[in-house]
N, C-alpha and C positions, 0 to 999 in steps of 0.2 A: 496419228499423234494428237494428243489431247492438250489443249492450251487454254488458259483463262487469262485475258489481258486486262490490265487496269482494274484490279479487284480492290474494293473498299470494304474493310471489315472492322469489327470491334477488336480491341487489343487482345482480349482473351482468345478470340477465335483466330486471330493472326498467329498467336503463339501456338495454338493447337495445330493449325495447318502447317506452320513452320516445322513443328516436330515431326509431322507425317512426312514432309518433304525430306527432312534429314534422314528419316528411317528408310524410306523406300526409293528416294532419289528419282522420282519419275515426273514430278511436277515442277514446272518453272513458273514462279509467281512474280508478277510485277506489282508491288504494293505502293499505293498512293494514299496514305492515311489522311482523312479529312482533319482540318483544324478549325472547327467552329467555336463559337462562344460557349462558355460553360455555365452561363447564367440561365435560369429557368429550365427550358428543355434542352439546353446545349449539350449536357452530358449524354442525354438520351439519344440525341442525334448521332453522336459518334457510336454509341453502343448498338444502335439499330441499323446503321448504314453498312450493309454488306451485300452488295450486288454489283454486277459487271457494268462497266461504262463502255458502251458500244462494243461489248465483248462478243467473242465467237467461240464455238467448239467445232473444230474441223470445218471452219468456214460457215457454220450455221449459227443463227442467232441463239444465244445461250439464255434460255428461259428457266433453267433448272433452279438456280438460286433465286432468280427474280420472282418466280411464282410463290416462293415461300414467304415473300415479304407481305405484311399486312398493308392495306391501302393507307395512303398518307393521312386521311382523316381519322384513321384508327391509331396510327403511330403518334400523331400530333393533334390531340383533341382540343376543341375550343374550350375556353374557360366560361364562367358564368356570364361574362359580358360579350360572348361570341367572338372573342379574340384568340389568336394564336401568336405567342411571343416568339420573335426571331431576332436575335442579336439585340435584346433588350427592349424592342419596340412591340407594342400590341398591334398586329396587323389584322385586317379582315381575314377571317378564318381560312378561306381557300388560298389566299395569297401567302399567308404565314406558313401554311402546311407545305406548299410547293417550295418556298424558299428554304424551309427547314430540311426538307428531304431531298431537294434537288440542287438548288443553287449552292448550298453549303458544301457539296461534294464535287462541284464542277472541276474538271481538269483542263489544263491548257491544250490547245490544238496548234498545229503548225500552219502558219499563214505566210503565203508568198507575197511580199511587198515589192511593188514595182518602183524602182528608183530611176527617174526620168532624166533626159539630157537634151531635149530639143532646144535649139537656140532661137533667139528672137531677132527680129529685124534691127540692125544697127545697134545691137545691145541696148535697145530702148533709149538711145541717144543720151544716156546718163540722166534721163528724166522719168525713169520708171523702173519696175522690177520685172524680170522675165519669169513667167510661169513656164517652167521647163517641161511640164507635162504636155502642154499644147503648143509651146513655142509662141505664146502670146504675151504682149506687154501689158503690165498693170501700171498705168501712168499716174504720176504725181498730180496734185491739185494744179489745175491751170494748163495741163498739157494733154494732148490727144493724138490719135493716129496710130497706125500699125507699129511705128517705131517711136512714138511719143515725141515726134519732131514738130507737131503743130502746137503753137502757143495760143491758148484761149485768151480772150479778153473778157474777164468777168468783172463787170462794173460794180463799184460800190453804191452807186446812186441810180435811182430811177430817172427817166428823162426830166429835164428841167422845164419849168414853166415860168411865166413872168412873175407869178407870186412866189414860186418856190424854185429859186435858181439851183438848188441842189436836189431837186425832186422831192417827192413825198417821203415822210419818215420811213426808215427801215433800219434794222439793227446795224447794218454795215455803212450807214450814211457817213459821208466823208467830205470835209471842207479842206483837207490837206492833200497828202499824196496817197493815191489808191494803188495798192499792190494788186494788179488785175489778174494775178495767178490765183489769188485767194479771196479777193474782194474784201481786203482788210486795209485799214487806214493807218498811215504812219506819218511822222514829221516830214520825211523826205530830204532830198539833197538840198544843200544850202543852209542846213541847220546843224547845230553842234551834235545833236543826237538823232540822225536820220532814221534810225530803226526803232525809235520810241513810239509806241502806239498812241493814236489820237482817236480813241474809241468814242462813238456816239456823242454825248453832250459836250465832251471835251473841246471839240472844234467849233462850238456854236455859242451864241450869246445867251447868257443866263438872265432870266427875268426874276428879280428878287421879290419876295412877298411884301405886300403893302403893310402887313401887320406883323409884329414880332412873333416868331415861332411858326409862321405860316409856311407852306411848302413852296419850294422854288419851282420855276417853270423854265422851259427852254424855247427859244425862238429859232425854229429849224430853218427859217428863211434867211438868217443873218449869221455869217461866219464871224468868228471871234479872233481873226488873225492878228489884230493889234496886240492882244494879250499872249496868245500861245506862241507867237513867233518873236516876241519882244526880247531884246538883250538888256533891257533896263531892269535891274534887280528890284526896283521899287514897284514894279507892276507885276501882276500875277501871271507869270509866264509858264512855259512848259517845255518847248522843244529845244531851248538853249539853257535851261536851268541845270546848273551843276549840282549833283546830288549832295556832295560834301558841303557846299555852301548852304543848300536848302536845309539839310539836317541841322546845321549850325545856326539856322534862322537868320542868315546874312542876306538872303534874297527871298522874295515872295514867289509863290507858285499857285497855279489855279487848282483848287482842291476838288473841282469837278472832274479832273482827269485822274485816271487810275490805270491799273495794269491788268486788264481783263484777259488778254491772250495767253495761251499756254506757252510754257518754255521761258517765261520771264517772271521775275519776282523783284520785290523792293518797291518802295513808294514811287520810285521813278523808273521802274522796269530796268534797273541797272544791273541786276544779277541774272545771268543766264542759268537756267536749271533744266533738268530733264523734263521733257514733255511726257504725256501719258500715251502709250501705245499698247496694243494687245500683247500681253506677256512680255512687254518691254523688249520685243524683237528677239526674245529667247537667247540673248547673248550672241546672236549671229547677224546683228544689224544695228543701225543707228535710227533712233526715233526722231523723225523730223515733223514735229507739230502734231503727231497722231498717226502718221503714215510710216511704216517700217521700211527704211532703205537698207535692204539686205546686202550682206557681204557676198562676194563672188562665190557661186556654188550653192546658194541658198535662196529659197523663195517661200511664198505663202504669206498670209496676212500678218503672221508673227515671225516670219523667217525660220520656221521650224521644220520645213521640208527640205531635206538634202537632195541635191541633184547628183549626177555622176561626177561632177566637178568638185564635190565636197570631200573632206577627209573623213573616213569612216570613224576614226577615233573621236570625232566631234559630234557624231550622230546623237539625237536625243534619246532619252531613256526609253521612250515607247517604241523605239526601233532596236533595242538591245535586249539580250545578245543576239546577233544575227549571223547567219551563215550566208555569205555573199558569193554568188556565182557570176562570172563574166562571160560574155559571148566566146564560143570556142572556135570562131572563124578567123583567128589570127591574133596578133599581139594587140595589147591595149593601145589605142590611139585617141587623139582628141575628138574623134568622130563618133565615139560610143554614144548611143542615144538611150540606152536602158540597161539596168542591172536588176538582178533578182536577189532579194534578201529574204531568207526564211527566218521568221521570228515566232516564238511560242507566245500565244496570247489566249486569254479566256474570253469566251463570249459573254455579253453581246459585243459585237464589233461595230464601231461607229465611223462612218466616212463623213468627213467635214468638207463641204464644197469650198474650193478656193474661188470665191465669186469675184467678179470685177469690183474695183474699189468703190464704185458709186454706192454700193450697199453697206459699206462699213468704213474702210480706211479714209476715204475722202470726207465722210461725214465727221470723222474725228479731226482730220487735219484742218478742215475749214471752219471749225467752230469758233465763234466769237467770244465765248465765255468759257474759261478753262474748266469750270466745275460742271458743265453740261454733260450729262449722260455717262460720266465716268465715276468710279468709286474711289479714286485716289489722285492726288497730285504730288508734287515734290517740293521740299523746302530748299533753303540756300545751300544745304549740305547734300542735296539729292537724297535725303531720307524721306521715306513714305509718310504722307499726310493723308489719312483716311477721311473720306467725306461722308456726309449724311444723305447722299444721293440715293433715294429709295429705288430708283430705276437701275442702280448699279449692279443688280443681280444679273442683268443680261450680259454684261461684260464678264462678271465672275463665272457664270456658267460656261460661256464661250471659251474663256481661258482654260478652265478645267478640262473641257472636252479636247482642246488642242494638245494638251500635255498629258492626256490620260493614256494608260497602258491599253485601254479598250479602243483607242483610235487605230484606224487602218487606212492605208492608201489604196487598198485593193477593193474596188467597188464590187467585184464579183463575189467576194467573201463577206462583204459588209451585211449586217443585219438591219442597220438604221442609217439614214442619211440626214445629216443636219444642214439646214440652209441658213447661214448666218446673216440675216438682215437685221440691222440695229434700229428698231423703231423708236427706241428711247432717244436716239440721236436725230432721227428724221423729224420727230414731232417737235423737239426743242429747237430744231434749226429751221423748221418750216417758216418760210417768208422772212428769213433773217438776212437775205441778200436777193437782189433781182433775179439771179439765176435759179433761185429756189422759190420762185413766186407761186402763190396759191390762187392767183387771179382766176384761173379756169376752174378752180375747185370752190369758188365762192367763199374763200376764207376758211373752209373746213379742213382741219388737219387730218381728220379721219379719212376723208376722201383722198387727200394728198398721199397719205401713208398707204392706203389700199393700192394705189397705182404703182408704188415702188415694189410692193410685194408681188403684184401681178407681173412686173418686169422681171423680177428674180425668177418667178415660175417659168416664164417664157424662155429665159436664158438657159436654165438647166434642162428643160425639155428639148431645146434645140442643140445644146452642146454635149449632153450626156445621154446614155441609154437607160438610166436607172429608173426614171420616173414612171415610164409607161409599163414597166414590169408588174407594178402593183397599183397602178393609178394613183401613186403618191402615198399609199397607206403606210409605207415604211419610212416616210420622211417626217422630219421634225422641224417645226418652225417656232420661233420665240416671239411672243408679244408681251411687252412689259408695261405698256401704258395703262391708264386708268381703267379702261373697259376692255383692254387686251384684245382678244381675237374677235370681238363683236364685228369689226369692220374688215375681217379677212376676206380677200376675194374668193368668189365661189370656186374657182379653179383649184384651190389648195385645201378645201375643207375636208377631204378624205384623210389628210395627214394628222399627225399628233400635234397639238398645240401646247406649248409651255406658256402658261399664263399666270397672272396673279388674281384674275377676276373670273370666278367659276360660275357665272350666271347661266343657268340652264334655260332661262326664259320661261320657266313653268309658271311664274307669277309676274315677275317684272319683265315683260316681253317687249321692251322698248329701251331706248337709250336712257340710262339712269344718271348720266353726268349732268351737273348744273352748269357746266361750262360749254357754251354753245359751239365753240370751234371744234370740240371733240364729239359732238353729237352725230350719230350715224343714222338717225331715223329717215333722213331724206336721201340717203344714198340709194341709187336705183338698184332694184333686184337683178337687173341685167348684169350688174357688176358684183354685187355682194351675194346674190342669191337670197334664200330665205332661211339660212342656217341659224341656229342658236349661237350664243356667245361661247358656250362650253358644252362638250359632250363627255360625261364622266366615263363612258365606255372606251374612249380612245385618248382623251386629253388629260393633262396633269396641271393642277394648280401647284406652283412651287413657291417657296418662301421669298419674301422681299428682302432686299439687301439691308442689313443693319451694320452700322459702323462698329468695328471691333472696339469693345469697351473694356479696357484693362481694369478699371476700377470695379465694375460689376463682376468680372471674372475673379479678381483677387478676393472679393468679398463673398464669392459663391452665393450670389443672390438667388440663383436658380435652385439652390438646395436649402434655403432658409426653412426651418421647421414650422409646423403648424402653430405651435404655441407663441411664436414671434410674429404671427400674422394677425393683427388686431382689427384691421378693417375688413368688414364682411364683403363689400362690393366696391370696386373703384373704376371710374372712367374719367379720363382727362382728355378733352379734345373740343374741337369747334362744335358748338351746339346750335348754330343757326342764327336767324335774324333777331331772335328775342334777346340776345346777349350782346354786350359791347364787343366790337370787333368780330362779331359773328358773320358767317356767310349770309348775304342778303337774300339768296334765293330760297323760296319755300321748298323747292324740290331737292335741295342739297341733302345728301344722305337718304334720299327717298322719304324724308321726314322721320326716319327712325330715331336719330339722335335727339331730334326735337321732342318726340314723344317721351323718350327716357327722361329728358330734362324737365318736362312738364310734370312728371310724376315724382322724380327724386332729386331735382336740382338742389345742390348744396349751397350755392351762392345766389344772391339776388339777380334777377334778370333786369332788363331796362326799366321794367315797371316796379322794381323793388320786391318782386315775389320770389319765394322759394318754391321748390317742388311740392305738390300736394301731399306726398307721402314722405317727405324728407326726414331722415333719422340720422343719428350721430355716427353710426358705423357704416353708413352708405355714403360714399363720396362721388358726386357727379359735378365736375367743374369744367369751365371753359378756358380759364386763364392758364397759360403754360406754367407748369410747376418746375422749379429749379431742382427739385429732388424727385423727378419723375420715376426713375428706375427704383429708387428706394421706396417710393410710395407703392409701386406695383409689388415689390418684394415684401411689403408689409400688409398685403391684402390676400384674402383667400380666393375670391372670385374677381375677375376683371372683364369689363365689357369689350366685346368685339363687334363693331358695327361698321358699315361702309361710310366712305366719304364721297368724293367724286369717283364713283366706282370703288375699287378696293382701297383699303387702308392697311397700315402696318401694325394694327393693334393685336393681331393674333401672334405675330412674332414677338412683340413687346411683352405680352403676357407669358408666353412659353419661356422666353429667355430669362425672365425674372421669377420663374417658378410659380406663377399664379394660374389658377384654373380658368380657362377661357369660357366666357358665357357668350355664345354666338347668337346674334339676332339679325338674320338676313335670310328671308325665306327663299328657298330654291337656289341659293348661291353657295357653291362649294368654297372651302378654304384650303390652305396648303395641305396636301397629302390626304384630304378628307375622303377621296374615293379609293384609297388603298390602306391607310391606317384606320384602326378602330377608334373613332372619336369618343365613343361612349366610355372608353377606359381612362380618358384624361380631360374631357371637356364636357360642357353642358350646352345643349342647343335648345333655344326657345323660339316659338313662333312670334312674329311681330305683334299679333293681337294678344299675346300673353304678357306684354310689357307691364301693364298695371299690376299684374300678380307676380312680378319678378322676384321680389324679396321673399314673399311667402314660399315660392318654389325653392329658392336656394337655401332658405332656412330649414327646409324639409329634408335636406340631405343629412344623414347621421354621420357621426365622426368617422366611422369605418369607411364610408363611401368617400368622404373628403380626403382622408389619409391615402386611400387607394389611388385617387386621381393625382394627388400631389406626388406620390411615390413614382407613378408612371411618367410624370413630367420630368422628374429627375433623370429618367432613363432615356427620354427622347429629345431633350432640349437641343442637343447638338445637331439633330436632324433639321433644325431650323437655322443653322449657322453655316456660312460658306467657309468652313475651315480650310478646305482643300485649296481654294483660290488664295486665301490669306497666306497659307504656308508656301505656296508657289512664289508669292511676292517676298516672303521672308527669305527664301533660298536665293532669290535674285539679289536682294539687298546684301546678303552675306557674301555672295560670290563676287559682286561688283565692288563693294565698298568695305566689306568686313563688318557690317552692322549687324548686331543682334539686339534689337530694341525690346522694350518691355512687352509689347504686344506679341512680338515674334516668340519670345520665351514662353509667355502664357499660353499661346495657342499650340505651341509644340508639345505641351504637356497634356493636351486633350487627346483622347484616343477613340471615343465612340464614333459611330457612323454619322457623317454630316450630310448636308444637302446633296452633294454630288454622289456620294456613295449610295444614298437612298435612291436617287434617280437611276443609277446603274442597276440596282437590285430590281427596281420596278421594270426596267427595260428587259432584264433577263426573264422575269416572270411573263411578261407580255409576249416575248419572243416565241414561247411555246404554248401559250394559253389564249391569246387573242383568237377569236373564231376564224378570221380570215387566214391566219397563219396555219391553223390546223388543216386547212384545205390545200395548202401549198405542198406539192409533191416533190419539189426540188430538194434532193438529199444533200445535206452538208454534214460534215463532222461536227458533233455537238459538244462533246466533252462531258455529257451528263448521262445518267443511267437511262436505259431504254424505257423503263416504266414512267419516267418523267415526260416522255413524249406522248403518253396516252392520257385519256380522260381519267382523272383521279378524284 
């Protein structure tokens, strides 16, 4: 019997073959036509894609049709800029060729997902969530033990001294009632509003300036109980102040008190609102200050993993549609500990570790400032308020992975393993309470963070079998802070690092931050090893988070034409110590911004001097612009330079349609090791700064228009649309909200950050050198020729 399975052909050839089938009735064809983009090479991809996917003839590999296929580099030749366009983006040639010929025709495979049902000790005592895969409790903040029955005592204050009765200053310092499950300060029993926060300076005496307009100070040795606990409306109170009377100006209140903690809003914290949790608990739990308290039958950091006790009709989209099989050893009882669900999925498949909460949920639940390390909070109507938090990309990427159709619970079938450690929360919370002391790390947040990543590594090595199979090469870690993976522990360096700082250390081979607490130069090589900060062969620089900007979207600033861009070059940012309010350190930005300002500064520095080469159509300023996005969109070229490590200037430029001019030697930018930057950006050496304007004036109009046109095609690859739309769907489902931002983003359709990330993973799955040496056969869903060197 002759059979060809999963054949992909052009429509004309499909018709021809179908006619033959109708005439001779001997062939049974299973057709899965590809549906790629039709821009650039898109049509050609469909026309040329006719080869078997894991096909056989009488059980033997079918090479007949395959051998007639030209190689990928012949079918998808590079353009004059050495790029191959796939789905609108100019990729480095070999990547674009593989994506065009292989990823575009990938077919789903069947994956067996394990639905677990192990029970936890004492149901975690109501103070935690049961991980039903292992039967282990994930305890809420302030609780511990196998059954979460142990209550921790997390002090708000360091030990008292004669001079400092409340201990030395720390963010959690408290002169009122300390909630020792979270190390947070509240008014406490005996007051009218016992759950009102008394954060930081609120509970201590204020030292007023001796001169008008001078800054206030705080005496951390003296509590301000007379004021904050007063019931006398003529004194600046807090814990007994009625909001209605205060808003009506009938009573005074201490204006140094505010509402920093998550889950509370209003000038007097009188409005309870939703806290920020990962994926807002996926509709299967309650967000308690950042930690998801899952409903019965659900678990995981975002309550997205069903157990055998859940209802199949409520399963998430990434587990649908599923064919579920139950044990055949008798009737279903309450003791079932596992089900198998067969789901069709496309590779790459990503397994997301459900780590103990110390690496994620506890960092969110215990934070003392609601805006720390999250990309959104909620208003009085529980509507989303997006934040400017640059490090919010870590949450966005994490949420997208958890909700992705590429996610799997089957570690045996997984292609990648994501280890969700939230360094953006670790660093912002370092030393914010005594239980997060950095004393043994000599105040270095870099050292403190390295230690937590090392603990996560030790946990997965001990708990799971997957790490040792590849020495961690198929694992993915996220580092979002200023110098990203520079301080990754040596044990995890084989893995892929998702970072914002792509320093290869080829030139800047030391810590580049001007902020001493993040410096990693003094971390012992016994802990860090001697690795670079970024290895372009295995790591990825991903875009930073940018707040969804409805105005920019509605104005289509990214698409503004060349004739409306009157400024030749634009840069707005901190220019260092020579300018008012500039960073005082000479090492800030490795001196690059300072050199730019020295040559082209558009406003006077502290000495009243402009840049040596300042000209009218070149704008280099340090003071914040109220029309920043409009200014970028009115410019042809925009500067991209580091700050303390990475900055968000690349994203700013691309999202406003401006050609990025990159000046940071040996340091990669988002997607730079996969996309062809020559097609949409300009890269200059640091020693070329004095000749900057001559160089960019040297581009002819054709080259300028070519780059601007490419930016219009790729700008969404620098946008976290997937994560934003997940939130839009949650808001619509929970409250019926369809806000302007949700409507605007729902109208976008090009590939975004997460889609780009998945495409890169797919390419690397079959092209990374170490993967080619792997002889473990798995169903791939792609043509056989894509598994060979092409």
